[in-house]
Backbone as a chain_set.jsonl record, in Angstrom:
{"seq": "MSDQQKPIVSYQEFAKLDLRVGLVVEAEIPSWSNSLIKMKIDFGEEIGMRTICAGVKEHYAPEDLLNRKFAFVVNLAEKQMGKAVSQGMMLMAVDEDDRPIKIEVSEDAPVGCTIC", "coords": {"N": [[106.152, 95.106, 138.217], [102.908, 93.106, 138.442], [100.96, 91.561, 140.994], [98.629, 91.434, 140.501], [96.037, 89.098, 138.121], [94.99, 90.426, 135.193], [91.454, 91.247, 133.653], [89.647, 89.02, 132.278], [89.187, 88.781, 128.476], [87.65, 88.363, 125.669], [88.177, 86.044, 122.778], [87.676, 87.247, 120.098], [88.029, 90.475, 121.263], [90.69, 89.884, 121.555], [91.891, 89.388, 119.614], [91.729, 91.834, 117.679], [93.551, 93.225, 117.606], [96.618, 94.304, 116.106], [99.166, 92.764, 115.939], [102.622, 92.547, 114.744], [105.584, 91.407, 113.474], [108.463, 93.694, 113.212], [111.136, 95.641, 111.818], [113.93, 97.347, 113.658], [115.067, 99.749, 112.21], [115.807, 101.813, 112.176], [117.268, 104.276, 115.276], [117.417, 106.083, 118.156], [117.991, 107.854, 120.918], [116.548, 111.34, 121.833], [117.0, 113.723, 122.174], [115.55, 115.886, 123.462], [114.398, 114.041, 125.717], [114.375, 112.356, 128.945], [114.045, 109.567, 128.528], [112.696, 108.211, 126.458], [113.39, 105.897, 123.385], [113.377, 106.474, 120.579], [112.18, 105.329, 117.312], [112.485, 103.953, 113.533], [110.594, 101.962, 111.919], [110.603, 98.974, 109.863], [107.878, 97.379, 108.463], [106.947, 96.338, 106.127], [106.19, 96.116, 103.29], [103.09, 95.905, 103.071], [102.568, 97.837, 105.105], [104.547, 99.318, 105.688], [107.225, 101.936, 107.04], [107.555, 102.789, 110.401], [107.431, 105.763, 113.103], [108.104, 104.571, 116.514], [108.299, 105.214, 119.405], [109.467, 103.69, 122.346], [110.106, 103.784, 126.147], [112.616, 102.86, 127.605], [114.883, 104.29, 127.555], [116.895, 104.079, 130.139], [117.337, 101.287, 131.132], [118.02, 100.219, 127.743], [120.209, 100.52, 125.03], [120.065, 102.552, 122.351], [121.508, 100.906, 120.237], [121.413, 98.692, 121.329], [118.54, 97.959, 120.237], [118.74, 97.988, 116.864], [118.288, 97.158, 114.16], [117.59, 94.381, 114.267], [114.51, 92.529, 115.257], [111.528, 93.148, 116.345], [108.332, 92.417, 118.328], [105.492, 94.441, 117.697], [102.757, 96.589, 118.359], [100.184, 97.518, 116.395], [98.579, 99.103, 115.89], [97.16, 100.867, 117.125], [96.517, 103.764, 118.439], [97.273, 106.691, 117.665], [99.771, 108.455, 119.56], [101.187, 111.065, 121.341], [104.118, 111.406, 122.208], [106.535, 113.078, 124.339], [108.277, 115.634, 121.626], [107.909, 113.698, 120.094], [105.179, 112.179, 117.873], [104.799, 108.287, 118.656], [103.963, 105.267, 116.331], [102.636, 103.035, 117.511], [103.123, 100.082, 119.357], [106.031, 98.724, 120.943], [106.356, 95.585, 122.324], [107.256, 94.362, 125.368], [108.382, 91.923, 127.629], [108.448, 91.706, 131.883], [110.596, 92.658, 134.281], [110.468, 91.478, 137.855], [111.201, 93.105, 139.417], [110.298, 95.669, 136.972], [111.965, 95.903, 135.275], [112.095, 96.227, 131.9], [112.04, 93.789, 129.35], [113.75, 92.993, 126.518], [112.332, 91.086, 123.934], [113.322, 89.477, 121.339], [112.233, 88.562, 117.737], [112.543, 86.331, 115.993], [114.955, 85.552, 113.305], [114.171, 84.417, 111.222], [111.615, 85.204, 110.706], [109.176, 86.924, 108.876], [109.529, 90.048, 108.036], [107.014, 92.139, 108.807], [105.423, 90.224, 109.062], [102.083, 88.53, 110.331], [101.363, 88.014, 113.787], [100.357, 85.847, 115.814]], "CA": [[105.354, 93.868, 137.907], [101.728, 93.534, 139.805], [100.901, 90.212, 141.352], [97.208, 90.915, 139.776], [95.269, 89.374, 136.859], [94.066, 91.843, 134.215], [90.583, 90.87, 133.493], [89.485, 87.884, 131.449], [88.97, 89.25, 127.737], [87.191, 87.326, 125.02], [89.289, 85.937, 121.9], [87.149, 88.342, 119.828], [88.327, 91.636, 121.947], [91.941, 90.282, 121.873], [91.544, 90.166, 117.385], [91.166, 93.468, 117.564], [94.932, 93.934, 118.079], [97.219, 93.882, 114.846], [100.732, 92.611, 116.015], [102.907, 92.619, 113.571], [107.449, 91.38, 113.014], [109.68, 94.9, 112.49], [112.269, 95.679, 112.081], [114.268, 97.961, 113.983], [116.231, 99.761, 111.601], [116.972, 103.57, 113.159], [116.982, 104.111, 117.136], [118.33, 107.092, 118.327], [117.787, 108.425, 122.145], [115.505, 112.425, 121.17], [117.087, 115.384, 122.541], [114.427, 116.263, 124.824], [113.667, 113.121, 126.222], [115.408, 111.617, 129.759], [113.747, 108.253, 129.196], [112.843, 107.655, 125.121], [114.336, 105.248, 122.631], [113.331, 106.826, 119.163], [112.527, 104.218, 116.708], [112.066, 103.849, 112.827], [110.514, 100.862, 111.963], [110.458, 98.878, 108.951], [107.2, 96.38, 108.567], [107.336, 95.911, 105.11], [104.991, 96.804, 102.267], [101.718, 96.151, 103.201], [102.255, 98.784, 106.481], [105.338, 99.992, 105.343], [108.613, 102.54, 108.051], [106.839, 103.439, 111.271], [107.806, 105.976, 114.161], [107.261, 104.645, 117.153], [109.038, 105.523, 120.781], [109.798, 103.115, 123.864], [110.443, 104.264, 127.375], [113.348, 101.897, 127.822], [115.999, 104.394, 127.886], [117.304, 103.471, 131.432], [117.294, 100.601, 129.76], [118.563, 99.815, 126.794], [121.012, 101.891, 123.702], [119.889, 102.309, 121.09], [121.681, 99.236, 119.262], [120.577, 97.357, 121.946], [117.412, 97.298, 119.148], [119.3, 98.119, 116.026], [118.606, 96.055, 113.138], [116.877, 93.513, 115.717], [113.309, 92.264, 114.516], [110.61, 92.307, 117.793], [106.836, 92.196, 117.819], [104.854, 95.464, 117.27], [101.014, 96.608, 118.229], [100.266, 98.302, 115.093], [96.927, 99.49, 115.347], [97.316, 101.639, 118.527], [96.062, 105.353, 118.526], [98.999, 107.218, 118.097], [100.172, 108.657, 121.047], [102.205, 111.829, 121.675], [105.562, 111.584, 123.276], [107.252, 114.498, 123.783], [108.052, 116.15, 120.715], [107.727, 113.087, 118.76], [104.199, 110.749, 117.277], [104.555, 107.305, 118.854], [102.689, 104.791, 115.815], [102.295, 102.136, 117.668], [104.241, 99.988, 120.607], [106.941, 97.59, 120.922], [106.007, 94.471, 123.394], [108.339, 93.488, 126.006], [108.264, 90.904, 128.783], [108.385, 93.378, 132.356], [110.057, 91.219, 135.035], [109.397, 91.094, 139.048], [111.885, 94.738, 139.645], [109.651, 96.586, 136.406], [112.897, 95.786, 134.619], [111.525, 95.757, 130.418], [113.082, 92.69, 128.979], [113.115, 92.926, 125.086], [110.938, 89.895, 122.857], [113.032, 89.21, 120.063], [111.526, 87.178, 116.752], [113.752, 84.747, 115.441], [115.149, 85.831, 111.624], [113.528, 83.915, 110.261], [109.799, 85.79, 109.962], [109.388, 88.353, 107.603], [109.422, 91.641, 108.276], [105.541, 92.854, 108.959], [104.083, 89.072, 109.239], [101.267, 88.803, 111.39], [102.115, 87.798, 115.358], [99.086, 85.319, 116.295]], "C": [[104.569, 93.118, 138.956], [101.271, 91.933, 139.24], [99.177, 90.259, 140.461], [96.822, 90.812, 138.62], [95.358, 90.651, 136.056], [92.323, 90.708, 133.882], [90.272, 89.812, 132.016], [88.808, 88.9, 129.606], [88.695, 87.997, 126.174], [88.54, 87.006, 123.049], [89.243, 87.26, 120.504], [88.098, 89.949, 120.132], [90.111, 91.084, 120.946], [92.404, 89.868, 120.344], [91.981, 90.993, 117.458], [92.714, 94.149, 117.092], [95.594, 93.27, 116.856], [98.695, 93.237, 115.417], [101.303, 92.276, 114.949], [105.3, 92.66, 113.948], [107.542, 92.626, 112.418], [110.993, 94.715, 113.261], [113.381, 97.184, 112.281], [115.513, 99.367, 112.738], [116.488, 101.631, 111.663], [116.507, 103.393, 114.57], [118.128, 105.096, 116.827], [117.66, 107.776, 120.186], [117.585, 111.02, 121.141], [116.694, 113.2, 122.413], [116.751, 115.616, 123.94], [113.364, 115.156, 125.089], [114.997, 112.283, 126.837], [115.076, 110.303, 129.586], [113.738, 107.806, 127.456], [113.805, 107.198, 124.704], [113.551, 105.799, 121.678], [113.313, 105.808, 117.95], [111.958, 104.164, 115.284], [111.771, 102.602, 112.489], [110.228, 99.765, 110.795], [109.218, 97.222, 109.404], [106.646, 95.937, 107.056], [106.263, 96.48, 103.929], [103.84, 97.043, 102.507], [101.434, 97.334, 104.648], [103.87, 99.799, 106.351], [106.561, 100.816, 107.17], [106.992, 103.094, 109.167], [108.096, 104.509, 111.893], [107.23, 105.407, 115.113], [108.829, 104.655, 118.727], [109.159, 104.538, 121.799], [110.52, 104.107, 124.677], [111.914, 103.571, 128.095], [115.115, 102.554, 127.903], [117.456, 104.11, 128.41], [117.891, 101.941, 130.921], [118.239, 99.032, 129.306], [119.337, 100.929, 125.549], [119.799, 101.606, 122.725], [120.189, 101.269, 119.735], [121.633, 98.035, 120.144], [119.29, 96.451, 120.897], [117.971, 97.314, 117.453], [119.702, 97.189, 115.111], [118.337, 94.667, 113.494], [115.802, 93.418, 115.153], [112.503, 92.068, 116.069], [109.263, 92.603, 117.534], [106.522, 93.529, 119.04], [103.145, 95.348, 117.952], [101.127, 97.548, 117.11], [99.24, 99.082, 115.03], [96.637, 99.739, 116.602], [96.892, 103.023, 117.967], [97.158, 105.458, 119.005], [98.962, 108.276, 119.329], [101.558, 110.265, 120.537], [103.038, 111.647, 122.379], [106.245, 112.053, 123.299], [107.323, 115.08, 122.686], [107.679, 114.944, 119.608], [105.84, 112.278, 119.324], [105.057, 109.387, 117.703], [103.034, 106.673, 117.882], [102.621, 103.304, 115.358], [103.178, 101.462, 118.914], [104.822, 98.575, 120.826], [106.298, 96.637, 122.452], [107.269, 94.042, 124.203], [107.807, 92.775, 127.389], [108.299, 92.445, 130.051], [108.735, 92.044, 133.557], [109.958, 91.809, 136.851], [110.109, 93.646, 139.734], [111.166, 95.645, 138.264], [110.802, 96.574, 135.611], [111.857, 95.715, 133.382], [112.748, 94.999, 130.226], [112.696, 93.254, 127.872], [113.183, 90.979, 125.041], [111.871, 89.501, 121.595], [112.53, 88.092, 119.302], [112.996, 86.937, 116.029], [114.273, 85.578, 113.754], [114.769, 85.356, 110.996], [111.726, 84.419, 110.369], [110.027, 87.125, 109.345], [109.158, 89.584, 108.228], [107.387, 91.521, 107.986], [104.512, 91.8, 109.048], [103.488, 88.951, 110.576], [101.523, 87.771, 112.783], [100.636, 87.129, 115.683], [99.273, 84.197, 117.194]], "O": [[105.039, 92.617, 139.977], [101.201, 91.353, 138.156], [98.68, 89.269, 139.925], [96.933, 91.753, 137.834], [95.805, 91.731, 136.44], [92.349, 89.48, 133.957], [90.743, 90.029, 130.899], [87.901, 89.709, 129.8], [89.434, 87.075, 125.829], [89.381, 87.742, 122.534], [90.174, 87.928, 120.054], [88.761, 90.445, 119.221], [90.577, 91.701, 119.988], [93.556, 90.206, 120.073], [93.175, 90.88, 117.184], [92.946, 95.183, 116.466], [95.366, 92.111, 116.508], [99.478, 93.756, 114.621], [100.639, 91.694, 114.091], [106.016, 93.543, 114.419], [106.959, 92.879, 111.364], [111.55, 94.228, 114.245], [113.619, 97.949, 111.346], [116.728, 99.504, 112.882], [117.347, 102.342, 111.141], [115.637, 102.621, 114.976], [119.072, 105.16, 116.039], [116.486, 108.14, 120.12], [118.266, 111.63, 120.317], [116.857, 112.747, 123.546], [117.326, 115.574, 125.028], [112.15, 115.142, 124.887], [115.978, 111.799, 126.273], [115.664, 109.557, 130.369], [114.679, 107.108, 127.077], [114.934, 107.52, 125.073], [112.433, 105.487, 122.086], [114.415, 105.423, 117.56], [110.739, 104.315, 115.371], [112.713, 101.841, 112.715], [109.004, 99.664, 110.872], [109.471, 96.331, 110.214], [105.797, 95.046, 107.052], [105.615, 97.501, 104.16], [103.35, 98.152, 102.291], [100.316, 97.59, 105.095], [104.073, 100.852, 106.956], [106.561, 100.184, 108.226], [105.895, 103.543, 108.837], [109.275, 104.418, 111.551], [105.999, 105.419, 115.095], [109.952, 104.151, 118.755], [108.314, 105.058, 122.528], [111.278, 104.986, 124.266], [112.155, 103.928, 129.248], [116.149, 101.927, 128.137], [118.541, 103.967, 127.848], [118.963, 101.797, 130.332], [118.691, 97.967, 129.726], [118.885, 102.053, 125.333], [118.973, 100.717, 122.522], [119.528, 100.967, 118.741], [121.754, 96.84, 119.873], [119.061, 95.253, 120.734], [117.428, 96.434, 116.785], [120.765, 96.575, 115.019], [118.973, 93.796, 112.9], [115.735, 94.262, 114.26], [112.741, 91.126, 116.826], [109.015, 93.083, 116.428], [106.843, 93.733, 120.211], [102.485, 94.311, 118.018], [102.106, 98.279, 116.954], [99.042, 99.765, 114.025], [95.925, 98.969, 117.246], [97.072, 103.156, 116.757], [97.83, 104.978, 119.918], [97.934, 108.731, 119.831], [102.442, 110.31, 119.681], [102.688, 111.731, 123.556], [107.063, 111.869, 122.398], [106.157, 115.276, 122.345], [107.244, 115.188, 118.483], [105.41, 111.983, 120.439], [106.117, 109.304, 117.084], [101.852, 106.965, 118.063], [102.581, 102.647, 114.318], [103.941, 102.232, 119.498], [104.179, 97.526, 120.87], [105.87, 97.202, 123.459], [108.194, 93.425, 123.674], [106.855, 93.2, 128.044], [108.239, 93.631, 129.729], [108.048, 91.064, 133.844], [109.175, 92.752, 136.965], [109.624, 94.707, 140.127], [111.573, 96.79, 138.463], [110.721, 97.603, 134.94], [110.77, 95.203, 133.647], [113.903, 95.205, 130.596], [111.659, 93.916, 127.815], [113.728, 90.088, 125.694], [111.183, 89.141, 120.64], [112.356, 86.965, 119.767], [114.089, 87.429, 115.747], [113.371, 86.278, 113.294], [114.902, 85.74, 109.834], [110.812, 83.686, 109.99], [110.866, 88.023, 109.401], [108.286, 89.715, 109.088], [106.774, 90.908, 107.112], [103.294, 91.975, 109.1], [104.05, 89.158, 111.652], [101.938, 86.641, 112.524], [99.715, 87.936, 115.813], [98.297, 83.634, 117.69]]}, "num_chains": 1, "name": "protein.A"}
């Protein structure tokens, strides 16, 4: 975790991010990866299903993520991660040891709803 603060951004810059609630419906460790968990995320009717990869294998098992709701950025450019293309990013907290910490979303939040 960095002690340096990041630059201040305007509200208009922040508002460009599309943050949504997603439900992890599939999660697996690909045979070709040493660090990734590849997930299928349900974002509801408007966005549909997306593949998102997260480099959290060292800290979580796929079953720790399966059938749970998390916050995601859904309008990042697609990124090749090993043999998969990630179509967004899962948001996590990071502790002082750079360990990713899951940020679960309440069951009351509908799949696909906007986070602001």
